[in-house]
C-alpha positions as CSV (number, residue, x, y, z in Angstrom):
1,M,-8.9,14.1,-2.4
2,D,-9.3,13.0,-6.0
3,M,-5.9,11.7,-7.2
4,R,-6.8,12.2,-10.8
5,K,-7.6,15.8,-10.5
6,S,-4.5,16.5,-8.4
7,G,-2.2,15.1,-11.2
8,L,-0.7,12.4,-9.1
9,V,-2.2,9.6,-11.2
10,S,-2.4,9.5,-14.9
11,S,-5.9,9.2,-16.4
12,S,-5.3,5.6,-17.5
13,D,-4.1,4.5,-14.1
14,S,-6.9,3.3,-12.0
15,G,-4.9,3.1,-8.8
16,S,-6.1,-0.4,-8.1
17,Y,-3.6,-3.1,-7.1
18,S,-5.4,-5.6,-9.4
19,D,-5.0,-3.4,-12.5
20,L,-2.5,-5.2,-14.6
21,N,-2.3,-2.4,-17.1
22,R,-0.3,-0.4,-14.6
23,L,2.6,-2.8,-15.0
24,N,2.1,-3.0,-18.8
25,Q,2.3,0.8,-19.1
26,L,5.8,0.8,-17.6
27,K,7.0,-1.1,-20.8
28,V,5.7,1.5,-23.2
29,G,7.1,4.9,-23.9
30,D,10.6,6.3,-23.3
31,K,12.3,4.2,-20.7
32,N,14.6,7.0,-19.6
33,S,11.9,9.6,-19.3
34,D,11.3,11.3,-15.9
35,E,7.6,10.3,-15.9
36,N,8.5,6.6,-16.5
37,M,11.1,6.7,-13.8
38,R,8.6,8.1,-11.4
39,K,6.1,5.4,-12.2
40,V,8.7,2.6,-11.7
41,A,9.8,4.2,-8.4
42,Q,6.2,4.4,-7.2
43,E,5.6,0.8,-8.2
44,F,8.7,-0.4,-6.3
45,E,7.6,1.6,-3.3
46,S,4.2,0.0,-3.5
47,L,5.7,-3.5,-3.6
48,F,8.0,-2.6,-0.7
49,L,5.0,-1.4,1.4
50,G,3.0,-4.5,0.5
51,E,5.8,-6.8,1.8
52,M,6.1,-4.6,4.9
53,L,2.4,-4.9,5.6
54,K,2.5,-8.6,5.0
55,S,5.3,-9.1,7.5
56,M,3.5,-7.0,10.0
57,R,0.3,-9.1,9.6
58,S,2.3,-12.4,10.0
59,A,4.0,-11.0,13.1
60,T,0.6,-10.6,14.8
61,E,-0.9,-13.8,13.5
62,A,-0.1,-15.7,16.6
63,L,-2.3,-13.3,18.6
64,G,-5.4,-14.0,16.5
65,Q,-5.3,-17.9,16.4
66,D,-8.2,-18.3,18.9
67,N,-10.3,-15.5,17.3
68,P,-13.5,-16.9,15.7
69,L,-13.2,-14.3,13.0
70,N,-9.8,-15.6,11.9
71,T,-11.0,-17.5,8.8
72,P,-9.4,-18.0,5.4
73,A,-11.9,-15.6,3.9
74,A,-11.0,-12.9,6.4
75,K,-7.3,-13.5,5.7
76,Q,-8.0,-13.1,1.9
77,Y,-9.8,-9.8,2.5
78,Q,-7.0,-8.6,4.7
79,E,-4.4,-9.4,2.0
80,M,-6.5,-7.6,-0.6
81,Y,-6.9,-4.6,1.7
82,D,-3.2,-4.6,2.4
83,Q,-2.3,-4.7,-1.3
84,Q,-4.6,-1.8,-2.0
85,L,-3.4,0.1,1.0
86,A,0.2,-0.2,-0.2
87,V,-0.7,1.1,-3.7
88,S,-2.7,4.0,-2.2
89,M,0.1,4.9,0.3
90,S,2.7,5.0,-2.5
91,R,0.5,7.3,-4.6
92,E,-0.9,9.8,-2.2
93,G,1.2,12.5,-0.5
94,G,4.6,11.2,-1.8
95,G,4.4,7.9,-0.1
96,I,7.0,7.1,2.5
97,G,9.8,8.8,0.6
98,L,11.4,5.7,-0.9
99,A,10.2,6.6,-4.5
100,V,11.9,10.1,-4.2
101,V,15.2,8.4,-3.2
102,L,14.9,5.9,-6.0
103,I,14.2,8.6,-8.6
104,R,17.2,10.6,-7.4
105,Q,19.4,7.4,-7.7
106,M,18.1,6.5,-11.1
107,S,18.6,10.0,-12.4
108,K,22.3,9.8,-11.6
109,N,22.6,6.7,-13.8
110,K,20.4,8.1,-16.5
111,P,22.1,8.1,-19.9
112,M,22.5,11.6,-21.4
113,A,21.0,12.6,-24.7
114,P,23.5,13.4,-27.4
115,G,22.9,17.2,-27.1
116,E,23.3,17.1,-23.3
117,A,26.6,15.2,-23.6
118,A,28.0,17.8,-26.0
119,A,27.0,20.6,-23.7
120,A,28.4,18.9,-20.6
121,S,31.8,18.3,-22.3
122,A,32.1,21.9,-23.5
């Protein structure tokens, strides 16, 4: 499934964990827009999944100590794979649902526009 065609990823978002422009794009634009809140929630979910995968790998590290394939290079590739997996999981199919909950929570705290505040008080 091509994520760019499905509308899940903006055209300037490569979907790679090493793309530093992803983080920089969160700073530009309207900070209270729904699109920016969605991006922030997905990024947080990606970081959460990365930490979860890292802790899962460290929990099974004791089992692989005698493995001849357990080299520093292999660990580096596993870390890179885990980081990319976390980004991909948070983008495709709605992730694990954490981003949806974060968006709902941030929407409650979102400041109202002047026109919306007047309509809500009337």
